[in-house]
N, C-alpha and C positions, 0 to 999 in steps of 0.2 A: 476283405473281399468286396469288390465293386458290385453293388446291387443293380441288376438289369431286369426290368419287367417288359412285357410286350402284350399287344393284342394282335390277333391274326384274323381279320375279317375277310370273308369271301365276297368278291364284288358281284354277287348274285341278287342283290336287292339294296335298297337304300339303308343307310345306317340306322340300325334298330335302337330303340330307347334303352333296352336292356344292355346292349353292347356299349352304349355310351356310358352307362353306370360302371360296367366292367373296366372301360378305358379310364374313367375317373379314378377308380380305386387303384389301378396299376400306376397311374400317373402320380397320385398322392404318395403311395408307398415308396416309389423310386425317389421322388423329390424329398421326402422325409429323411431318407438315408443318403442323400447326396449322390444318388445313382442315376440311371439312364432309363428313359421310357422309349420303347421301340414300337413302331407300327410296321407290320409286315402284311402285305396284301397277298392272300392265299388265292392266286389266280390260275390254279391248275385245272379247274373245271371249265374247259374251253367252251363246251356247249352252252353253259349258262352264264358265263361271265359277260359283263357289259361295261364298256368304258364309262358310261354315264353313272353307273353304280360306284365304280372306283373313284371317279371324280367327286361324287356326293360324299362318300366316306371321308375323303381327305378334307373336303370343304367344311363339312359339319364339325369335324374334330377341331379344325382351325377356328371355326366360329365359336365353339365352346371353350377355346383357349387351351386345348389339350395338345400342345405342340410336342412333337417327338424329337428326341435327340438324334435318332436315325430312322430311316425308312427303307424298306426293302420290298421287292416283289418276288414271290416264291419261284416264279418261272425263270428268274435269272439264275437260279441255283441248280438247274437240271443236270449240268455236268457233274456237280458235286454229289448230287443224289445218286447218279449212275455210278460214280466212283465208289461210293459207300456200299451200294448194292453188290457191285462186282467183288468188293473186298469180302463181304459176308459169304458170298457164294464160294469164293476161293478158300475161305477158312472153314467151309462146310457147316456154318451156323445158319445158312439159308440155302435154298436149292430151287432150281427151276422145275416146275411141275407142269406136265402137259395134260390139259383137262378140256372137257367139252365146253364150248362157249355157252354162256347163259342164254343168249338169244337164239342159238341154233345148235342143238345137240350133235348134229352131224359134223360140225366144224370144231377143230381143236385149237386151243390157244395155249401159250406158255406164260404161266404166272410165276411169281417168285413167292415162296413161302418161307417163313422163319421156323427153324427147328425149335419147338417149344419144350423146354426142360420139364414143364409140368409142375412147377414149384408154387408154393404159397408166397404171394407178394404182399408185403405190408408197407404202407407209407403213412407218414404223419401229415394229416390235413390241417391247414392253419385254422380251420373253424371246428371241424368234427373230431380232431384227434386221430388216433390210429385207425386206419381202414385196411382190412385184409381181404385178399381175393385168392381163391384156389384157381390157378390158371390152367389146370388140367383140361377143363371143359373147352378152353379156347383151341385146343389141338394145335396143329401147325397152321397158323393163320397167314393169309395172304398179305404181303407188304408192298407188292407192286403188280400191276397188270402185265407188265413186261419189264425188261431191264431198262427201258426208256420211260416207263410210266409209273413212278412210285405213288403209292396211295398216301392219303393224308397222314396216317399214323407214322409212316416212315419219314416223309418229307419234313413234317413239323419237328420231329425229334432231331434230325440232322441240322435243320436251320436254327433251332434253339441252342444247340451246342456251339455251332459256328458263331452265333451272335452273342454268346456269353450269357444267355438268359439264366438267371439264378432263381427266379421266383415266377411260377406260373399261376396267375390269379385269373380264374375263368368261371363260367357258370357250372352249376352242379350237374347239368346234363352231360358234362364231359367226364364225370367220375368213372363211368364204365370204360372210357378210353384209356384211363391211366395205367392199368396193369399191362395192356399191350405195349404202351409206349415205354414203360419201365423195362419190359423184356427186351425191346429193341435197343434201349440204351445200354443194357448189360451186354448184349451181343456186340455192340460197338465199343465196349470198354469204357463207357462214359458214366459219370456220376449224375444221377437224376437231380433235377431242380427241386425246390421246395414247392409243394402244391397247396393251393387254397381254392376251394370250390364254393362259389357264391350261390346261395339259394335263389331260385328264379323269382322274377317279379310276377305277381298274380293280379288278375282283374278282381273287381269287387265280388264276383261270384266264385272266386278262388280258382278259376281256370287260368292256365298259363297265358301270359300276354303273347299273342301270336301275330306274326306278320300277315297271315292269311285272314284272320278274323277281326283284327283291330287296327285302328289308325295308330300305329306304334313306331313310326319312323321319326327321327329327330327333325327331318325336313318338314313333316306335317306340323309339328308343334311350332317350329320356326315360322312357317307360313301363317299360322294362326295368330302370331304376334307375341309369342313367348320370348322374353329376353334371355340371352345366353346365361347371364349370371343367375337369373331366377331358376332356369332349368338345372344348372349345375348344383345350386343350393338344394333344390328339391330332391334330385336323384342321390345326392350325398346322404340324405336322411332316409333313403329307402334301403333299409338293411344295416344301417350304422347309426349308433347313438354316440355322439361325441361326449367325452367326459364332462364338459362344461354344461351340457344340456341345452346349449344355444340352438336356435332354429335358423337365425340369419347370421352368416359369418363369411368372412373373406377367404380367398384362396390361402393366404398366409395362415389364417386361423385353422383352416382345414388341415394343412400340411403339419402344423404344429401338434394338432390333437390326434391325427389319424394313427390308428394301430389296428393291425389285422385281428388282434384278440378281441376288439370291441365290435366286430361284425356279428350280425345275428345268425342264428342257426335256422330260423324259420323264414319262409318266403314273405317278402314285403308286399303289401297290397297297394296297387296304384289307385290314387284318389285325385281325379281331375279337379275337384273343388279346392283341394289343398294346393295343387300346382297353380291354380288361378290365384289363390291367396298369396303365394310366394311372388308371383309376377306382379300383383298389385302393390306389394310392398316395395318392389324395385321401381315400378312406375312412379310411385309417390316420391321416390328419392331423386327422380330426374329433375334437372333445372327446368324452369318455365320455357326457356328457349329450346332445350332438347326435346321436351314434351311436344312443343308446338311444331317443331320440324317433322316429327313423326305423325302427329295426330291430324294436323290440318290438311295435308295432301290426301290422307285417307278419307277424311270427312268430305272434302270437296268432290273427290271422285265418286263416293257413294251417293252423294246428293245429285250430282249431275247425271248419274245413271237413272235417277228418278225424274229427270227434267226439271230439277229445282234450280233457281237462279242463285248462284254463289255470290255472297257478299263478304269480301275479306274482313271488313270491320266487324261484322257480326261473328265471323269465324274466330277472330281474336277474342271477342268478349265471351264466346262460348267455351273457351279453354278450361276455366275452372269447373264448369259442369261436366265437360268431357273427362277431365281428370277424376272427378268424383265418381263417375259412372263406369269407368273403364278398368277392367281387370286384365284383359289382354287386348291387343290392338284390334283383333277381329270383332270385338264387341261393338266397335264404332260402325262397322258395316252392318252388323246385326240390327242395331236399333235404328240406323238410318234406313235400311231396307224395309223396316216395319213402319216407316213414316213418322217416327217419333221426333224427328228433327225438322220436318218439313215446315212447320209453322214459324220457325225462326227466320226462314228465308222467303216464304210466300204467305200472304194473308190466308188464314184458315177459312174453311166453310163452316159457318156456325149453325147448329141446329137450335132454332129458337125454343123448342120444347124442352131442351136440356139446360138452357141458359139460366133460368131462375134458380135451379137447384131444388133439392128436396125440402119440403116445408115452406117454400116461398112461392111468390107469384110474379107474374110479369110486371105488374105495377111497382112492386117493391124493388125488384131487380133493376128496373129502369131508373128508379130514383137513386139507388145506390151507385149505379154506373155514372149518373150525372154528377153526383157529389164527388166521386172519385176523380172525375175529370177536373172538377173545380180545385180539388186539393193538389193534384199533380201538376196542373198547368203552370203555376208560377215557379216551379222548381227548376234550378239550373241543371245543366248536363252533368256536372260533377256529382250532385246528389243522385241523379238518375243512374249513374254508373255503379252505385253502391247499394246492394240489396238491403243491407242492414239499415241504412238511412232512409230508404224508401219505406221500409216496414215501420220505422219510428214515426214517419210522417202520417201514415195511414192508420196506425194501430189504435189510437184513441177513438176514432170514428168507428172502426170495425168492432171494437169492444163495446161501445155504447149501442150500436145498432144491431149487433149480433155478428160474430165473426164469420160464421158459415154463410149467413145471408149476404154479407158484403164480399167476402173473399172468393166464394165459389163463382159468382158471375164475373168477377174481375179476372180470375184465372181462366175461366172457360172462354171469355171473349178474346183473350190473348192467344190461347192455344187451340181452341176448338176440340180439345181432347178431354175425355172423362178422367184420364190419368196423365199427369204431367208434373213438372217441377212447380214449386210454389210461385205465386204471381209476382213476388218481388224479384226473384231470380230471373224470371222470364222478362219482366219489364226492364231490368238492368241490361239484359242482352239485346233486347229489341231497340232500346233507346227511346228517348222522349217522343219524337215525332210519330213513330210507328205505334207506340203504346197508346198515345192519345187518340190517334186515328182509329184504332181497333175498338177502343172503349166507346167512341162516338158511333161507330158503325153498329156495334151491338145494341147500343141504346136505341138507335133508329130502327133496328130490326124489331125491337119490342114495341115500337110505336105503331107498327103496321097491323 
């Protein structure tokens, strides 16, 4: 039997984080068994459908690398749905019922109802095992608003059968839909697919991850600067524990290890810090050139928004620090917007009262800045470009005179900030000329 899985998103919103996980598990299971992964856009809700949402669903799935073997739009199958409805009515397993309209009791509409035999339905869920429903309480339920307007339950069953879907892997909020769909399948004379219902993704307060309450679209995480491989790797570990126990693994590793039996029964809790950790792991694996191509334009744009003068040479020297401090690309905008990078591109405004540091005075700080200038002045640009060699050059004097007393005014005169990178990193990025000029300016400030 050829394995066929599918996801069937409605284009009524951007691709949800939880649906991306469902798509991944469907994709992995199909690929594991040499089968086919299908995407079907459920576009029958004309009032709420938007093309931008359909485009987003397709775009984000492609960005995540979850390419389908086949794609469909449910609206393309209306003739087939109508044909199947007419057949059930003709066989008297469904019937047209004239009923008051929900929005106006004085107006009557004709809906199609399935004749419910009222039996107990049992199906084996891939995670929960046997699940049974007494379908008597469903009565004769509506399967179409009219012969031309099938409801979701009916259309999805017909489409799954026509597309050869063998395994339905979806969120456990669909469990209650399953008995209706099995009754429809039996009426059509079809064999039900195998069902697996995934526990929902929860927020830290254990509430459901909601489109309305939370930033939960794949688009949002992408705009924040999450890499596709990092997002895939993270969502794979939400509700699934691979036998190897690895946290970082390739798509081939996922395919090789994936089994429905390893999926968890309880809901997985979304952890933004863990997602940031995954993304940092992937950022660290980027080549210097790839990191620079993404990081430098963001840095330049963020600084220019603050009216800072962009210096490409400093930008290049800033790359190791950016890599060290960045977990997601949007971190760059965050600390740039806070002014934490300004001093690399424009001379800082120095508060002379903070310059000496705790436990020191202006006279001592002025002396240390003068000595630092003397030590650093003879150095060539090669040494200045290496924070470790700068540290070696200054360290003996700092140790002898008191590291805090020496290094605080050095760092503060270069950055003007109470919190900033170490002075050797700053000096290596600023370069010799700027470093010496700032040391002299701070020393002069203490002379006044």
